[in-house]
C-alpha positions as CSV (number, residue, x, y, z in Angstrom):
1,M,-3.5,30.3,-6.2
2,T,-1.8,26.6,-6.3
3,V,-3.2,23.5,-7.2
4,Y,-2.0,20.8,-5.1
5,F,-2.1,17.5,-6.5
6,I,-2.0,15.3,-3.2
7,G,-1.5,11.7,-2.8
8,A,-4.3,10.7,-0.1
9,G,-2.7,7.3,0.6
10,P,-4.0,3.5,-0.2
11,G,-7.5,4.1,1.7
12,A,-6.8,4.6,5.5
13,P,-7.6,8.2,6.1
14,D,-4.8,8.3,8.5
15,L,-2.2,7.3,6.2
16,I,-2.4,10.5,4.3
17,T,0.6,12.7,5.0
18,V,0.9,15.6,7.3
19,R,1.2,18.1,4.6
20,G,-1.4,16.6,2.3
21,L,-4.0,16.6,5.4
22,R,-3.0,20.5,6.0
23,L,-3.4,21.4,2.5
24,I,-6.8,19.8,2.6
25,E,-7.8,21.6,5.7
26,R,-7.1,25.0,4.3
27,C,-8.0,24.7,0.4
28,P,-11.3,26.5,-0.2
29,V,-11.5,24.0,-3.2
30,C,-11.0,20.0,-3.0
31,L,-11.6,18.1,-5.9
32,Y,-11.1,14.5,-5.1
33,A,-11.0,10.9,-7.0
34,G,-14.1,9.5,-4.9
35,S,-14.1,6.0,-6.7
36,L,-10.8,5.3,-4.6
37,V,-10.4,8.1,-2.0
38,P,-12.8,7.7,1.1
39,E,-14.8,10.7,1.9
40,E,-13.5,10.7,5.4
41,T,-10.3,12.0,3.9
42,V,-11.8,15.0,2.4
43,R,-14.0,15.8,5.1
44,A,-11.3,17.8,6.4
45,A,-11.7,20.4,4.1
46,P,-12.9,23.9,5.6
47,E,-16.3,25.0,6.3
48,G,-17.7,26.6,3.3
49,A,-15.3,24.7,1.0
50,I,-16.5,23.5,-2.7
51,V,-16.0,19.8,-2.5
52,K,-16.4,17.6,-5.8
53,D,-16.1,13.8,-6.4
54,T,-14.1,13.8,-9.9
55,A,-15.1,10.4,-10.4
56,P,-17.8,11.1,-13.2
57,M,-16.2,13.9,-14.5
58,H,-14.0,14.2,-17.5
59,L,-10.7,16.2,-17.9
60,D,-12.4,19.2,-19.4
61,E,-14.6,19.4,-16.4
62,I,-12.2,19.3,-14.0
63,I,-9.9,21.6,-15.6
64,A,-12.8,24.4,-16.0
65,E,-13.4,23.7,-12.2
66,I,-9.7,24.7,-11.7
67,E,-9.8,27.7,-14.0
68,A,-12.7,29.0,-12.0
69,A,-10.9,28.6,-8.5
70,H,-7.8,30.5,-10.2
71,A,-10.2,33.3,-11.5
72,R,-11.3,33.6,-7.8
73,G,-7.9,33.6,-6.7
74,E,-8.5,30.1,-4.6
75,D,-5.9,27.2,-3.9
76,V,-7.3,23.7,-4.8
77,A,-6.7,20.4,-3.1
78,R,-6.4,18.0,-6.0
79,V,-6.7,14.5,-4.1
80,H,-5.8,11.5,-5.6
81,S,-5.3,8.0,-4.3
82,G,-2.2,6.4,-3.6
83,D,1.0,8.2,-4.8
84,P,-0.1,10.6,-7.7
85,S,3.2,9.6,-9.3
86,I,2.1,6.1,-10.1
87,Y,-1.1,5.9,-12.4
88,G,-2.4,8.9,-11.4
89,A,-3.5,10.6,-14.7
90,I,-1.7,13.5,-13.2
91,A,0.7,14.5,-16.1
92,E,-2.1,15.2,-18.5
93,Q,-3.9,17.8,-15.9
94,M,-0.4,19.4,-15.2
95,R,0.2,19.7,-19.1
96,R,-3.0,21.6,-19.2
97,L,-2.1,23.8,-16.3
98,D,1.3,24.7,-17.8
99,A,-0.6,25.7,-21.3
100,L,-3.2,28.1,-19.0
101,G,-0.4,29.3,-16.7
102,I,-1.9,27.7,-13.6
103,P,0.5,26.9,-10.9
104,Y,0.7,23.7,-9.0
105,D,2.8,21.7,-6.6
106,V,2.8,17.7,-5.9
107,V,2.4,15.9,-2.8
108,P,3.8,12.5,-2.4
109,G,1.6,9.8,-0.8
110,V,1.8,5.8,0.4
111,P,1.7,3.8,-2.6
112,A,-0.6,0.7,-2.7
113,F,2.1,-1.6,-2.9
114,A,3.9,-0.2,0.3
115,A,0.7,-0.2,2.0
116,T,0.2,-3.9,0.8
117,A,3.8,-4.9,2.4
118,A,3.0,-3.3,5.5
119,R,-0.4,-5.0,5.8
120,L,1.4,-8.4,5.2
121,K,4.3,-7.6,7.5
122,T,6.6,-8.5,4.5
123,E,10.0,-7.0,3.3
124,L,9.7,-6.5,-0.4
125,T,13.6,-6.6,-0.6
126,L,15.4,-9.7,0.9
127,P,19.2,-10.1,0.8
128,E,20.0,-12.9,-2.2
129,I,16.2,-13.3,-2.8
130,A,15.2,-10.0,-4.2
131,Q,16.8,-6.7,-4.4
132,T,14.3,-5.3,-7.2
133,I,10.6,-4.3,-7.0
134,I,9.0,-3.6,-10.8
135,I,5.6,-1.6,-10.4
136,T,3.6,-2.4,-13.9
137,R,0.5,-3.5,-15.3
138,T,-0.6,-5.4,-18.1
139,E,-1.9,-4.5,-21.7
140,M,-5.7,-4.2,-21.7
141,K,-8.4,-2.7,-23.8
142,A,-7.9,0.9,-22.5
143,S,-4.3,1.0,-23.0
144,S,-1.2,-0.7,-24.7
145,M,2.1,-1.3,-23.1
146,P,5.3,0.4,-24.6
147,E,7.3,-2.2,-26.6
148,F,9.9,-2.9,-24.3
149,E,7.6,-3.1,-20.9
150,T,5.8,-6.0,-21.7
151,L,5.1,-8.7,-18.9
152,E,7.3,-11.3,-20.6
153,I,10.3,-9.0,-20.8
154,L,9.9,-7.8,-17.1
155,G,9.2,-11.4,-16.1
156,K,12.4,-12.5,-17.2
157,S,14.3,-10.5,-14.2
158,R,12.3,-12.5,-11.6
159,A,11.9,-9.7,-9.4
160,T,9.1,-9.0,-7.0
161,L,6.2,-7.3,-9.0
162,A,3.5,-5.1,-7.9
163,I,1.1,-5.6,-10.8
164,H,-1.7,-2.9,-11.0
165,L,-4.9,-2.6,-13.2
166,S,-4.7,-6.3,-14.1
167,I,-7.3,-8.5,-12.1
168,R,-9.1,-9.3,-15.1
169,N,-6.3,-10.5,-16.9
170,L,-5.0,-13.2,-14.4
171,G,-4.8,-15.7,-17.3
172,H,-2.2,-13.6,-19.1
173,V,-0.3,-13.0,-16.3
174,R,0.0,-16.8,-15.2
175,D,0.7,-17.8,-18.6
176,T,3.6,-15.0,-19.0
177,L,5.0,-15.4,-15.7
178,V,5.3,-19.3,-14.9
179,P,8.1,-19.9,-17.3
180,Y,10.4,-17.6,-15.2
181,Y,8.7,-17.7,-11.6
182,G,7.5,-21.4,-11.8
183,E,4.0,-22.4,-11.0
184,D,4.4,-22.6,-7.2
185,C,5.5,-18.8,-6.8
186,P,3.9,-17.3,-4.1
187,V,1.4,-14.6,-5.2
188,V,-0.7,-12.1,-3.1
189,V,-3.7,-10.7,-4.4
190,A,-4.5,-7.4,-2.5
191,Y,-8.2,-6.0,-2.6
192,R,-8.5,-2.9,-1.0
193,S,-5.4,-2.5,1.1
194,T,-6.3,-0.6,4.4
195,W,-10.0,-0.2,3.8
196,P,-12.4,-1.7,6.2
197,D,-13.2,-4.3,3.6
198,E,-9.7,-5.3,2.7
199,L,-8.9,-8.9,1.6
200,F,-5.6,-10.4,0.6
201,I,-5.6,-14.0,-0.9
202,R,-2.3,-15.7,-0.4
203,T,-2.2,-18.4,-3.3
204,T,0.4,-19.3,-6.3
205,L,0.9,-18.2,-10.0
206,K,-1.1,-21.6,-10.7
207,D,-3.9,-21.2,-8.5
208,M,-4.4,-17.3,-8.3
209,A,-7.2,-17.3,-10.9
210,E,-9.4,-19.7,-9.4
211,E,-8.9,-18.2,-6.0
212,V,-10.0,-14.8,-7.4
213,R,-12.8,-16.2,-9.1
214,K,-14.1,-17.6,-5.8
215,A,-13.6,-14.4,-3.8
216,K,-15.4,-12.6,-6.9
217,I,-13.1,-9.8,-7.2
218,T,-13.2,-8.0,-10.3
219,R,-11.5,-4.6,-9.4
220,T,-9.4,-2.5,-7.1
221,A,-6.9,-5.0,-6.5
222,L,-3.1,-5.5,-6.7
223,I,-1.0,-8.6,-7.7
224,M,1.8,-9.2,-5.8
225,V,4.3,-11.8,-7.1
226,G,7.7,-12.9,-6.0
227,R,9.4,-15.3,-3.5
228,V,9.7,-12.7,-0.8
229,F,6.1,-13.6,-0.2
230,G,6.9,-17.4,0.8
231,H,8.6,-19.1,3.6
232,V,12.1,-18.6,2.7
233,E,15.5,-18.6,3.9
234,F,17.7,-15.8,3.6
235,R,20.6,-14.5,5.3
236,D,21.0,-11.4,7.6
237,S,22.0,-8.2,5.6
238,D,25.1,-6.4,6.3
239,L,23.5,-3.3,7.5
240,Y,23.5,-4.3,10.9
241,N,26.1,-6.9,10.8
242,S,28.4,-6.6,13.8
243,D,31.4,-7.1,11.7
244,F,30.8,-4.7,8.8
245,S,32.0,-1.3,9.1
246,H,30.3,1.7,7.7
247,V,30.9,5.7,8.3
248,L,28.9,5.6,11.4
249,R,30.2,2.4,12.8
250,N,34.2,1.6,12.6
251,V,35.0,-2.1,13.7
252,G,38.1,-2.2,12.0
253,K,37.0,-4.8,9.4
254,K,35.0,-3.5,6.2
255,K,33.1,-5.9,3.6
256,K,30.6,-4.9,1.0
257,A,26.9,-4.4,2.4
258,V,23.9,-6.3,0.9
259,K,20.8,-4.7,1.4
């Protein structure tokens, strides 16, 4: 048997990958993170399958379910939200499975920051505006940040930021980033991107805390910060520049591409 860690995507059931859906359709055991994965996604499990929401379960209970499936020789679809490599808590599960000699595989999914950019019709990397995306979080009660990954250090880059798990820490985000991005820097607070009740608050670093308070958002939101979310002038990239030569298009004049 094999345990398949499957990224279900940001919320909309049709944003799961074809591979992930086909695995759910055939695995006799499906364990899914019900707090963030819609039930509709796991309705594809085969008739008679064991389907359990792991939101109220702790790690030992989840591993016990997998061990039982292993003893029966049954594949397991372990379904996580977004892409399981980002704040998916799969490393600790894989460590347990390694110790138990239970094989597993990982199927990537659409991450929340990419889904949010798509819903906003925004490119996160614009020529000479931003060429770097930083996916991070802030320090909260549950967990601290590594010494060299504090928001102050990352903010010095002025890159496009996708800040997870920090909707209750907006004051810290604002105070830390304003010296580098400015009070007027565009911010998008994305609540449950691609879900039926999704909400996008377009605001600034200065005003975001007040706007979020008015909207009464307290969880399941992503904070996107950067000049790419504003009305900025940027030049065309060289990717489709008629004067730019590359291996698939030789126009006799070469210059370095910016993209």
